N, C-alpha and C positions, 0 to 999 in steps of 0.2 A: 478196284483196279481191273480194267479189262486187258487181258493178255491177248492182244489182237494177232491173228494169224490167218493166212489164206486157207480156204477150204481144202485145197490140194494138200497142204501140209497136214491138216487135221486127218484127212483120209489116209495119208501115208503113215502117220503115227498110229492110227487105230487099226490099220489093215483093212482087208476086204470085209464086206458086209457079213455079219454073223447072224444066222437065223434066230439065235437065242436073244438077240438085241433088236426087238421090233422097231424101235425108234430109229435105229441106224439104217434100216432099209430105205428110208426116205431122208437120208442124212443131208443131202443138198438142199432140199426144201426146208428142213428143220434149221439148218445153218442160216439160210436166207431169212427165215421168220424171226430168228433170235437176234440177228445182227443189229437191227435198229434198237432193240432194248439194250444190248450191250454197249452200243454207241453212246448211250446216256450216262455211262460211267464217268465219274469226275476225273479219273486218270486213265490214260490209255498207253500201253507199252506194246510196241510192235515186237514180235518174237521170232519171225521168220529169219532163219539163218543166224540167229544170235545165241551164243552159248548160255545155258541156264545161269551160270554165275554172273554174267553181264546183265541178264534180265533182272536178277535179284538186286544188283547194284542200282539199276535204273529205278526200280520200285522203291528202294530205300531212299534214294535222292528225292523222288517225287513226294514221298511221305515225310521228308525232313528228318530222316533218321541218321543221316550222315552229313 
């Protein structure tokens, strides 16, 4: 399951670049490189602006758990 979110949301959640996290220095590039791989996930759930409980419900429905 790919929990799809916009890069701006990821950046806001993680805060500003932290020198102790070298991969995050090029976060935009890393995000762009990984996105096509994530897009191959069998299930995709958009998470921008959606409360965690609702995201969990959507995942459960996709997986046939409810």
